[in-house]
VOKOL-415705 format. One line per field, with one value per residue (C-alpha): x negated, y negated, z; chain. Coordinates in Angstrom, 2 decimals, decimal comma. Layout:
xx: [X	...]
yy: [Y	...]
zz: [Z	...]
mol: [A	...]
This chain:
xx: [-85,93	-86,34	-85,75	-82,09	-80,59	-81,66	-79,49	-77,34	-77,20	-76,92	-74,53	-72,32	-72,73	-72,33	-68,92	-67,63	-68,86	-66,53	-63,44	-64,15	-64,25	-60,85	-59,56	-60,01	-59,43	-55,47	-55,37	-52,41	-55,17	-58,55	-61,88	-64,12	-66,94	-66,63	-66,08	-68,70	-71,05	-69,91	-70,86	-74,36	-74,68	-73,36	-75,76	-78,69	-77,85	-77,60	-80,79	-82,71	-80,86	-82,25	-85,61	-85,40	-84,49	-87,18	-90,36]
yy: [-91,88	-91,02	-87,80	-88,40	-90,09	-87,48	-84,95	-87,29	-87,03	-83,27	-82,84	-85,08	-83,12	-80,07	-81,02	-82,23	-78,90	-77,82	-79,28	-78,43	-75,05	-74,94	-77,36	-74,49	-71,53	-73,18	-73,18	-70,83	-69,03	-70,26	-70,12	-67,49	-68,49	-71,92	-71,00	-68,98	-71,65	-73,88	-71,43	-70,67	-74,72	-75,31	-72,17	-74,10	-77,21	-75,40	-73,45	-76,97	-78,99	-75,54	-75,94	-79,47	-78,95	-76,68	-79,75]
zz: [-25,01	-21,20	-20,17	-18,51	-21,11	-23,34	-20,98	-21,18	-24,89	-24,74	-22,18	-24,21	-27,14	-25,46	-23,75	-27,40	-28,85	-26,56	-27,22	-30,85	-30,40	-27,39	-30,83	-33,14	-30,91	-30,54	-34,15	-35,45	-37,19	-36,14	-38,39	-36,35	-38,34	-37,34	-34,15	-34,12	-35,71	-32,82	-29,98	-31,31	-31,41	-28,07	-26,86	-28,69	-26,55	-23,36	-24,07	-24,94	-21,31	-19,55	-20,57	-20,01	-16,34	-16,03	-16,57]
mol: [A	A	A	A	A	A	A	A	A	A	A	A	A	A	A	A	A	A	A	A	A	A	A	A	A	A	A	A	A	A	A	A	A	A	A	A	A	A	A	A	A	A	A	A	A	A	A	A	A	A	A	A	A	A	A]
């Protein structure tokens, strides 16, 4: 997988997690633990993208 393909894959995962977070937060009784875990995964992807951008 090329660097650009890896970045595109990570961006797609980041966007998918954003949608999952929004969906969960818009529920009548959001699961705070799940929202926290999704945000944690999203931040890990953001960090990895930042690391790839600096190489």
